[in-house]
MINUVEX-783800 format. One record per residue (C-alpha): residue number from 0; residue in three letters; chain; z, y, x. Coordinates in pm, whole numbers, plus 50000, padded with zeros to 5 digits. Each point is the difference from the previous one (the first is absolute). Layout:
N
(NUM; "ALA"; "A"; (Z; Y; X)) ...
//
This chain:
394
(0; "UNK"; "A"; (64332; 56810; 71479)) (1; "UNK"; "A"; (49663; 49821; 49994)) (2; "UNK"; "A"; (49742; 50118; 50252)) (3; "UNK"; "A"; (49631; 49925; 49984)) (4; "UNK"; "A"; (49863; 49818; 50300)) (5; "UNK"; "A"; (49671; 50085; 50164)) (6; "UNK"; "A"; (49700; 49827; 49837)) (7; "UNK"; "A"; (49844; 49709; 50183)) (8; "UNK"; "A"; (49668; 50134; 50134)) (9; "UNK"; "A"; (49824; 49667; 50033)) (10; "UNK"; "A"; (50116; 49642; 49957)) (11; "UNK"; "A"; (49777; 49899; 50291)) (12; "UNK"; "A"; (50220; 50204; 50232)) (13; "UNK"; "A"; (50291; 49764; 49932)) (14; "UNK"; "A"; (50028; 49673; 50190)) (15; "UNK"; "A"; (49962; 49703; 49765)) (16; "UNK"; "A"; (50338; 49869; 50115)) (17; "UNK"; "A"; (50162; 50320; 49868)) (18; "UNK"; "A"; (49844; 49991; 49653)) (19; "UNK"; "A"; (50275; 49782; 49842)) (20; "UNK"; "A"; (50272; 50215; 50159)) (21; "UNK"; "A"; (49834; 50315; 49869)) (22; "UNK"; "A"; (49982; 49841; 49654)) (23; "UNK"; "A"; (50373; 49923; 50016)) (24; "UNK"; "A"; (50075; 50362; 50094)) (25; "UNK"; "A"; (49803; 50140; 49706)) (26; "UNK"; "A"; (50152; 49753; 49754)) (27; "UNK"; "A"; (50354; 50075; 50118)) (28; "UNK"; "A"; (49932; 50372; 49953)) (29; "UNK"; "A"; (49869; 49927; 49651)) (30; "UNK"; "A"; (50319; 49813; 49907)) (31; "UNK"; "A"; (50216; 50269; 50157)) (32; "UNK"; "A"; (49821; 50285; 49823)) (33; "UNK"; "A"; (50033; 49825; 49664)) (34; "UNK"; "A"; (50369; 49923; 50059)) (35; "UNK"; "A"; (50071; 50367; 50072)) (36; "UNK"; "A"; (49795; 50109; 49699)) (37; "UNK"; "A"; (50169; 49750; 49766)) (38; "UNK"; "A"; (49669; 49851; 49892)) (39; "UNK"; "A"; (49634; 49977; 50101)) (40; "UNK"; "A"; (49906; 50328; 50167)) (41; "UNK"; "A"; (49666; 50156; 50088)) (42; "UNK"; "A"; (50068; 49985; 50372)) (43; "UNK"; "A"; (50129; 49643; 49966)) (44; "UNK"; "A"; (49681; 49903; 49819)) (45; "UNK"; "A"; (49788; 50150; 50278)) (46; "UNK"; "A"; (50192; 49810; 50266)) (47; "UNK"; "A"; (49970; 49682; 49793)) (48; "UNK"; "A"; (49622; 50035; 49968)) (49; "UNK"; "A"; (49959; 50044; 50375)) (50; "UNK"; "A"; (50242; 49715; 50072)) (51; "UNK"; "A"; (49814; 49771; 49761)) (52; "UNK"; "A"; (49667; 50078; 50170)) (53; "UNK"; "A"; (50148; 49934; 50343)) (54; "UNK"; "A"; (50164; 49677; 49881)) (55; "UNK"; "A"; (49660; 49890; 49869)) (56; "UNK"; "A"; (49852; 50055; 50346)) (57; "UNK"; "A"; (50299; 49824; 50160)) (58; "UNK"; "A"; (49912; 49673; 49822)) (59; "UNK"; "A"; (49720; 49964; 50256)) (60; "UNK"; "A"; (50262; 49986; 50277)) (61; "UNK"; "A"; (50248; 49722; 49909)) (62; "UNK"; "A"; (50307; 50112; 50194)) (63; "UNK"; "A"; (50366; 49988; 49904)) (64; "UNK"; "A"; (49988; 50374; 49931)) (65; "UNK"; "A"; (49716; 49933; 49756)) (66; "UNK"; "A"; (50229; 49771; 49799)) (67; "UNK"; "A"; (50267; 50270; 50002)) (68; "UNK"; "A"; (49759; 50269; 49882)) (69; "UNK"; "A"; (49874; 49785; 49712)) (70; "UNK"; "A"; (50353; 49912; 49890)) (71; "UNK"; "A"; (50095; 50367; 50006)) (72; "UNK"; "A"; (49688; 50079; 49797)) (73; "UNK"; "A"; (50112; 49741; 49743)) (74; "UNK"; "A"; (50343; 50165; 49978)) (75; "UNK"; "A"; (49834; 50340; 49945)) (76; "UNK"; "A"; (49777; 49865; 49725)) (77; "UNK"; "A"; (50283; 49816; 49824)) (78; "UNK"; "A"; (50211; 50316; 50013)) (79; "UNK"; "A"; (49718; 50172; 49810)) (80; "UNK"; "A"; (49976; 49709; 49752)) (81; "UNK"; "A"; (49660; 49893; 50137)) (82; "UNK"; "A"; (50102; 49635; 50012)) (83; "UNK"; "A"; (49645; 49863; 50014)) (84; "UNK"; "A"; (49919; 50203; 50311)) (85; "UNK"; "A"; (50333; 49901; 50149)) (86; "UNK"; "A"; (49920; 49635; 49936)) (87; "UNK"; "A"; (49667; 50032; 50184)) (88; "UNK"; "A"; (50162; 50169; 50302)) (89; "UNK"; "A"; (50275; 49736; 50013)) (90; "UNK"; "A"; (49743; 49720; 49987)) (91; "UNK"; "A"; (49807; 50142; 50295)) (92; "UNK"; "A"; (50323; 50038; 50199)) (93; "UNK"; "A"; (50098; 49639; 49928)) (94; "UNK"; "A"; (49666; 49858; 50114)) (95; "UNK"; "A"; (50019; 50188; 50330)) (96; "UNK"; "A"; (50366; 49900; 50046)) (97; "UNK"; "A"; (49913; 49636; 49937)) (98; "UNK"; "A"; (49716; 50015; 50253)) (99; "UNK"; "A"; (50257; 50125; 50253)) (100; "UNK"; "A"; (50240; 49716; 49917)) (101; "UNK"; "A"; (50282; 50217; 49868)) (102; "UNK"; "A"; (50071; 49745; 49727)) (103; "UNK"; "A"; (50059; 49716; 50248)) (104; "UNK"; "A"; (50338; 50114; 50132)) (105; "UNK"; "A"; (50299; 49775; 49932)) (106; "UNK"; "A"; (50364; 50074; 50076)) (107; "UNK"; "A"; (50118; 49642; 49944)) (108; "UNK"; "A"; (49723; 49838; 50208)) (109; "UNK"; "A"; (49878; 50251; 50259)) (110; "UNK"; "A"; (49685; 49899; 50185)) (111; "UNK"; "A"; (49936; 50061; 50368)) (112; "UNK"; "A"; (49632; 50016; 49907)) (113; "UNK"; "A"; (50063; 50321; 49807)) (114; "UNK"; "A"; (49804; 50284; 50156)) (115; "UNK"; "A"; (50298; 50237; 49993)) (116; "UNK"; "A"; (50306; 49880; 50192)) (117; "UNK"; "A"; (50213; 50315; 50021)) (118; "UNK"; "A"; (50262; 49995; 49726)) (119; "UNK"; "A"; (49975; 50371; 49923)) (120; "UNK"; "A"; (49623; 49972; 49951)) (121; "UNK"; "A"; (50046; 49689; 49786)) (122; "UNK"; "A"; (50244; 50195; 49783)) (123; "UNK"; "A"; (49747; 50281; 49964)) (124; "UNK"; "A"; (49721; 49761; 49902)) (125; "UNK"; "A"; (50227; 49808; 49761)) (126; "UNK"; "A"; (50095; 50316; 49816)) (127; "UNK"; "A"; (49637; 50108; 49964)) (128; "UNK"; "A"; (49920; 49661; 49846)) (129; "UNK"; "A"; (50303; 50038; 49773)) (130; "UNK"; "A"; (49858; 50329; 49870)) (131; "UNK"; "A"; (49670; 49821; 49931)) (132; "UNK"; "A"; (50183; 49731; 49804)) (133; "UNK"; "A"; (50217; 50241; 49801)) (134; "UNK"; "A"; (49710; 50223; 49891)) (135; "UNK"; "A"; (49777; 49702; 49919)) (136; "UNK"; "A"; (50256; 49808; 49794)) (137; "UNK"; "A"; (50114; 50304; 49805)) (138; "UNK"; "A"; (49640; 50085; 49908)) (139; "UNK"; "A"; (49919; 49638; 49915)) (140; "UNK"; "A"; (50297; 49972; 49765)) (141; "UNK"; "A"; (49909; 50327; 49830)) (142; "UNK"; "A"; (49638; 49918; 49922)) (143; "UNK"; "A"; (49937; 49629; 50062)) (144; "UNK"; "A"; (49728; 50056; 50260)) (145; "UNK"; "A"; (49934; 49713; 50243)) (146; "UNK"; "A"; (50203; 50008; 50320)) (147; "UNK"; "A"; (49881; 49998; 50361)) (148; "UNK"; "A"; (50339; 49864; 50116)) (149; "UNK"; "A"; (50063; 49635; 49916)) (150; "UNK"; "A"; (50342; 49962; 50165)) (151; "UNK"; "A"; (50290; 50246; 49991)) (152; "UNK"; "A"; (50312; 49902; 50189)) (153; "UNK"; "A"; (50288; 50205; 50132)) (154; "UNK"; "A"; (49980; 49780; 50310)) (155; "UNK"; "A"; (49709; 50225; 50097)) (156; "UNK"; "A"; (50254; 50278; 50052)) (157; "UNK"; "A"; (50205; 50019; 50317)) (158; "UNK"; "A"; (50347; 49849; 50033)) (159; "UNK"; "A"; (50295; 50212; 49887)) (160; "UNK"; "A"; (50098; 50087; 50359)) (161; "UNK"; "A"; (49657; 50158; 50054)) (162; "UNK"; "A"; (49992; 50218; 49689)) (163; "UNK"; "A"; (50048; 50373; 49998)) (164; "UNK"; "A"; (50358; 50126; 49944)) (165; "UNK"; "A"; (50109; 50130; 49662)) (166; "UNK"; "A"; (49853; 49916; 49661)) (167; "UNK"; "A"; (49693; 49781; 50049)) (168; "UNK"; "A"; (49802; 50088; 49688)) (169; "UNK"; "A"; (49694; 49817; 50129)) (170; "UNK"; "A"; (50188; 49672; 50050)) (171; "UNK"; "A"; (50134; 50018; 49643)) (172; "UNK"; "A"; (49654; 50084; 49868)) (173; "UNK"; "A"; (49849; 49711; 50195)) (174; "UNK"; "A"; (50250; 49760; 49843)) (175; "UNK"; "A"; (49904; 50136; 49658)) (176; "UNK"; "A"; (49629; 49964; 50088)) (177; "UNK"; "A"; (50063; 49630; 50056)) (178; "UNK"; "A"; (50127; 49972; 49641)) (179; "UNK"; "A"; (49717; 50221; 49870)) (180; "UNK"; "A"; (49752; 49762; 50164)) (181; "UNK"; "A"; (50154; 49703; 49817)) (182; "UNK"; "A"; (49996; 50191; 49670)) (183; "UNK"; "A"; (49632; 50090; 50039)) (184; "UNK"; "A"; (49918; 49636; 50076)) (185; "UNK"; "A"; (50194; 49900; 49689)) (186; "UNK"; "A"; (49818; 50252; 49779)) (187; "UNK"; "A"; (49649; 50007; 50145)) (188; "UNK"; "A"; (49964; 49691; 50219)) (189; "UNK"; "A"; (49957; 49730; 49736)) (190; "UNK"; "A"; (49724; 49909; 49757)) (191; "UNK"; "A"; (50079; 49982; 49626)) (192; "UNK"; "A"; (50136; 49657; 49911)) (193; "UNK"; "A"; (50072; 49911; 50362)) (194; "UNK"; "A"; (50378; 49997; 49942)) (195; "UNK"; "A"; (50210; 49872; 49713)) (196; "UNK"; "A"; (50237; 50225; 49806)) (197; "UNK"; "A"; (50293; 49842; 50184)) (198; "UNK"; "A"; (49846; 50073; 50341)) (199; "UNK"; "A"; (49934; 50362; 49904)) (200; "UNK"; "A"; (50358; 50047; 49880)) (201; "UNK"; "A"; (50145; 49832; 50309)) (202; "UNK"; "A"; (49787; 50223; 50225)) (203; "UNK"; "A"; (50118; 50304; 49805)) (204; "UNK"; "A"; (50363; 49891; 50043)) (205; "UNK"; "A"; (49950; 49944; 50374)) (206; "UNK"; "A"; (49853; 50348; 50048)) (207; "UNK"; "A"; (50272; 50156; 49785)) (208; "UNK"; "A"; (50262; 49842; 50227)) (209; "UNK"; "A"; (49828; 50142; 50309)) (210; "UNK"; "A"; (50005; 50346; 49843)) (211; "UNK"; "A"; (50370; 49961; 49922)) (212; "UNK"; "A"; (50075; 49919; 50365)) (213; "UNK"; "A"; (49780; 50263; 50168)) (214; "UNK"; "A"; (50217; 50310; 49920)) (215; "UNK"; "A"; (50284; 49850; 50204)) (216; "UNK"; "A"; (49802; 50096; 50313)) (217; "UNK"; "A"; (50037; 50369; 49912)) (218; "UNK"; "A"; (50326; 50198; 50036)) (219; "UNK"; "A"; (50180; 50064; 49672)) (220; "UNK"; "A"; (49936; 50376; 50001)) (221; "UNK"; "A"; (49624; 49941; 50026)) (222; "UNK"; "A"; (49970; 49678; 49804)) (223; "UNK"; "A"; (49750; 49979; 49710)) (224; "UNK"; "A"; (50185; 49935; 49677)) (225; "UNK"; "A"; (50299; 50208; 50111)) (226; "UNK"; "A"; (50046; 50375; 49986)) (227; "UNK"; "A"; (49825; 50143; 50306)) (228; "UNK"; "A"; (50266; 50201; 50182)) (229; "UNK"; "A"; (49819; 50105; 50318)) (230; "UNK"; "A"; (49916; 50356; 50100)) (231; "UNK"; "A"; (49678; 50179; 49917)) (232; "UNK"; "A"; (49859; 49923; 50345)) (233; "UNK"; "A"; (49990; 49627; 49916)) (234; "UNK"; "A"; (49961; 50007; 49623)) (235; "UNK"; "A"; (49618; 49986; 50005)) (236; "UNK"; "A"; (50013; 49683; 50213)) (237; "UNK"; "A"; (50255; 49845; 49763)) (238; "UNK"; "A"; (49778; 50101; 49707)) (239; "UNK"; "A"; (49698; 49818; 50142)) (240; "UNK"; "A"; (50204; 49686; 50059)) (241; "UNK"; "A"; (50153; 50011; 49650)) (242; "UNK"; "A"; (49664; 50067; 49835)) (243; "UNK"; "A"; (49843; 49702; 50174)) (244; "UNK"; "A"; (50295; 49773; 49921)) (245; "UNK"; "A"; (50010; 50083; 49629)) (246; "UNK"; "A"; (49621; 49974; 49982)) (247; "UNK"; "A"; (50028; 49645; 50139)) (248; "UNK"; "A"; (50271; 49911; 49746)) (249; "UNK"; "A"; (49782; 50123; 49714)) (250; "UNK"; "A"; (49703; 49802; 50133)) (251; "UNK"; "A"; (50203; 49676; 50006)) (252; "UNK"; "A"; (50131; 50038; 49643)) (253; "UNK"; "A"; (49710; 50185; 49838)) (254; "UNK"; "A"; (49900; 49702; 49782)) (255; "UNK"; "A"; (50333; 50029; 49818)) (256; "UNK"; "A"; (49925; 50363; 49918)) (257; "UNK"; "A"; (49666; 49918; 49839)) (258; "UNK"; "A"; (50077; 49678; 49814)) (259; "UNK"; "A"; (50206; 49970; 49679)) (260; "UNK"; "A"; (50357; 49962; 50125)) (261; "UNK"; "A"; (50116; 49725; 49762)) (262; "UNK"; "A"; (49697; 49779; 50068)) (263; "UNK"; "A"; (50040; 50041; 50376)) (264; "UNK"; "A"; (50369; 49911; 49989)) (265; "UNK"; "A"; (49929; 49687; 49796)) (266; "UNK"; "A"; (49736; 49892; 50251)) (267; "UNK"; "A"; (50240; 50053; 50292)) (268; "UNK"; "A"; (50274; 49796; 49830)) (269; "UNK"; "A"; (49747; 49726; 49934)) (270; "UNK"; "A"; (49853; 49986; 50351)) (271; "UNK"; "A"; (50314; 50072; 50206)) (272; "UNK"; "A"; (50291; 49876; 49786)) (273; "UNK"; "A"; (50239; 49932; 50291)) (274; "UNK"; "A"; (49891; 50262; 50253)) (275; "UNK"; "A"; (50243; 50287; 50061)) (276; "UNK"; "A"; (49706; 50230; 50072)) (277; "UNK"; "A"; (49907; 49993; 49632)) (278; "UNK"; "A"; (50253; 50273; 49918)) (279; "UNK"; "A"; (49828; 50259; 50217)) (280; "UNK"; "A"; (49656; 49879; 49889)) (281; "UNK"; "A"; (50102; 50046; 49636)) (282; "UNK"; "A"; (50122; 50349; 50087)) (283; "UNK"; "A"; (49675; 50094; 50174)) (284; "UNK"; "A"; (49922; 50279; 49755)) (285; "UNK"; "A"; (50338; 50164; 50058)) (286; "UNK"; "A"; (49957; 49963; 50377)) (287; "UNK"; "A"; (49660; 50174; 49984)) (288; "UNK"; "A"; (50137; 50287; 49795)) (289; "UNK"; "A"; (50304; 50035; 50227)) (290; "UNK"; "A"; (49771; 50043; 50302)) (291; "UNK"; "A"; (49785; 50253; 49812)) (292; "UNK"; "A"; (50314; 50197; 49911)) (293; "UNK"; "A"; (50105; 49992; 50366)) (294; "UNK"; "A"; (49664; 50146; 50107)) (295; "UNK"; "A"; (50031; 50270; 49732)) (296; "UNK"; "A"; (50349; 50096; 50116)) (297; "UNK"; "A"; (49877; 50029; 50359)) (298; "UNK"; "A"; (49724; 50241; 49892)) (299; "UNK"; "A"; (50265; 50210; 49826)) (300; "UNK"; "A"; (50206; 50008; 50319)) (301; "UNK"; "A"; (49690; 50097; 50199)) (302; "UNK"; "A"; (49966; 50302; 49771)) (303; "UNK"; "A"; (50369; 50086; 50023)) (304; "UNK"; "A"; (49994; 49979; 50380)) (305; "UNK"; "A"; (49670; 50195; 50007)) (306; "UNK"; "A"; (49837; 49730; 50215)) (307; "UNK"; "A"; (49622; 49969; 49982)) (308; "UNK"; "A"; (49882; 49786; 50289)) (309; "UNK"; "A"; (49636; 49913; 50061)) (310; "UNK"; "A"; (50085; 49645; 50105)) (311; "UNK"; "A"; (50118; 49915; 49646)) (312; "UNK"; "A"; (49728; 49860; 49775)) (313; "UNK"; "A"; (50011; 50050; 49623)) (314; "UNK"; "A"; (49875; 49647; 49926)) (315; "UNK"; "A"; (50344; 49839; 49943)) (316; "UNK"; "A"; (50104; 50291; 49777)) (317; "UNK"; "A"; (49688; 49949; 49787)) (318; "UNK"; "A"; (50093; 49632; 49973)) (319; "UNK"; "A"; (50348; 50103; 49880)) (320; "UNK"; "A"; (49834; 50215; 49731)) (321; "UNK"; "A"; (49796; 49702; 49882)) (322; "UNK"; "A"; (50303; 49768; 49992)) (323; "UNK"; "A"; (50223; 50246; 49813)) (324; "UNK"; "A"; (49725; 50087; 49751)) (325; "UNK"; "A"; (49926; 49631; 49938)) (326; "UNK"; "A"; (50368; 49924; 49945)) (327; "UNK"; "A"; (50046; 50295; 49762)) (328; "UNK"; "A"; (49700; 49897; 49790)) (329; "UNK"; "A"; (50103; 49634; 50009)) (330; "UNK"; "A"; (50359; 50077; 49893)) (331; "UNK"; "A"; (49977; 50298; 49762)) (332; "UNK"; "A"; (50353; 49949; 49866)) (333; "UNK"; "A"; (50176; 49969; 50334)) (334; "UNK"; "A"; (50332; 50182; 50038)) (335; "UNK"; "A"; (49897; 50130; 50344)) (336; "UNK"; "A"; (49662; 50127; 49889)) (337; "UNK"; "A"; (50103; 50365; 50001)) (338; "UNK"; "A"; (50137; 49979; 50356)) (339; "UNK"; "A"; (49690; 49805; 50105)) (340; "UNK"; "A"; (49783; 50273; 49851)) (341; "UNK"; "A"; (50189; 50258; 50205)) (342; "UNK"; "A"; (49943; 49794; 50315)) (343; "UNK"; "A"; (49634; 49949; 49909)) (344; "UNK"; "A"; (49959; 50374; 49944)) (345; "UNK"; "A"; (50152; 50076; 50340)) (346; "UNK"; "A"; (49799; 49744; 50198)) (347; "UNK"; "A"; (49681; 50089; 49810)) (348; "UNK"; "A"; (50042; 50368; 50085)) (349; "UNK"; "A"; (50058; 49917; 50366)) (350; "UNK"; "A"; (49702; 49762; 50010)) (351; "UNK"; "A"; (49760; 50238; 49827)) (352; "UNK"; "A"; (50117; 50278; 50233)) (353; "UNK"; "A"; (49922; 49785; 50303)) (354; "UNK"; "A"; (49656; 49914; 49862)) (355; "UNK"; "A"; (49920; 50364; 49926)) (356; "UNK"; "A"; (50099; 50103; 50353)) (357; "UNK"; "A"; (49760; 49746; 50148)) (358; "UNK"; "A"; (49705; 50105; 49784)) (359; "UNK"; "A"; (50015; 49732; 49730)) (360; "UNK"; "A"; (49823; 50073; 49672)) (361; "UNK"; "A"; (50220; 50199; 49760)) (362; "UNK"; "A"; (49915; 49768; 49710)) (363; "UNK"; "A"; (50142; 49705; 50194)) (364; "UNK"; "A"; (50303; 50176; 50144)) (365; "UNK"; "A"; (50109; 50168; 49676)) (366; "UNK"; "A"; (49819; 49857; 49699)) (367; "UNK"; "A"; (50142; 49650; 50027)) (368; "UNK"; "A"; (50359; 50128; 49967)) (369; "UNK"; "A"; (49953; 50233; 49700)) (370; "UNK"; "A"; (50164; 49754; 49760)) (371; "UNK"; "A"; (50331; 49990; 50188)) (372; "UNK"; "A"; (50147; 50332; 49873)) (373; "UNK"; "A"; (49893; 49919; 49644)) (374; "UNK"; "A"; (50168; 49659; 50013)) (375; "UNK"; "A"; (50311; 50154; 50152)) (376; "UNK"; "A"; (50022; 50264; 49724)) (377; "UNK"; "A"; (49956; 49731; 49734)) (378; "UNK"; "A"; (50296; 49808; 50140)) (379; "UNK"; "A"; (50214; 50313; 50018)) (380; "UNK"; "A"; (49931; 50076; 49635)) (381; "UNK"; "A"; (50071; 49640; 49906)) (382; "UNK"; "A"; (50331; 50014; 50188)) (383; "UNK"; "A"; (50102; 50320; 49817)) (384; "UNK"; "A"; (49932; 49838; 49662)) (385; "UNK"; "A"; (50191; 49681; 50088)) (386; "UNK"; "A"; (50351; 49969; 49846)) (387; "UNK"; "A"; (50290; 50012; 50244)) (388; "UNK"; "A"; (50109; 49645; 49913)) (389; "UNK"; "A"; (49652; 49871; 50082)) (390; "UNK"; "A"; (50009; 50176; 50336)) (391; "UNK"; "A"; (50331; 49830; 50078)) (392; "UNK"; "A"; (49861; 49664; 49893)) (393; "UNK"; "A"; (50249; 49951; 49715)) 
//
């Protein structure tokens, strides 16, 4: 049951120190109302508008609660696929957090000059900075916008003996943010011609290795790349982590998806003839498509489990649509094209549904996927006309 709260008679009647806390309360109610509704709701939108106004006022009072309110506002916006607004809120939160020195904490080399000496408070501050880093690096990788955070290091988190019990989703996400930061630097941090082809390929191989190692931090039942076997109460968290991981994998290998495969493989053999990493670099297209298929399968499971959480953004699913569509067009005679079309149809329907719920233009959310059913039907008819021996490959 959702109850309306009494309207705020006058903002001037609220102490300026309470404005960020009031913003947090409204934003939490917005998220809660939307979670119960299964999508953006009218009451959730009203709470969000009030929370956004209060968070805007809170910027004038740079307290720790102000950082929290802005980060929560970013989560609300991203859950409604308003990534640009979420980016702006995250940027404001980061600047205030940096002015407070939240980014200066180090577990390996603690400083007695640090303003906060109590370990529990240090843990609290470290986790707030981790949220800043995770939101910033995910958004930067998605759109290539410049970053306000120049260094991301898991050393900024607390030691393992100081972490909260149970699954530490934030610690895993922070470790992934460190890799996302390196990927963004690799993709957006260099001028054209600054690196040779060999340097670019070696950097790609280095980042690919980091992405191969990162899932080992996550338990097997929650690990991206595996079947997610957790209960419904944790599945939305596992979905976010998997979406971000596969999005990072696609970003690292995206050049292989765009370029002619044979020419790319010849260049890799020429530049890295004795490097073992060349095998995965040559298979970059397949790696991209595999991650896109994984995202599509997760969206199917979200539908089967009837999970529609407002903390899940549709951006990675849209990327999966682009990757699968590119691969299908690039390889029209592929044996897996029919199954890929089924996956594309499923993830496209989920993505367009998410966009429609959050007020996206119908032409964008539906029109771009109109060709998928036609292509699928063409393949079905082609399969029916194909001789049995051809289907068996004899």
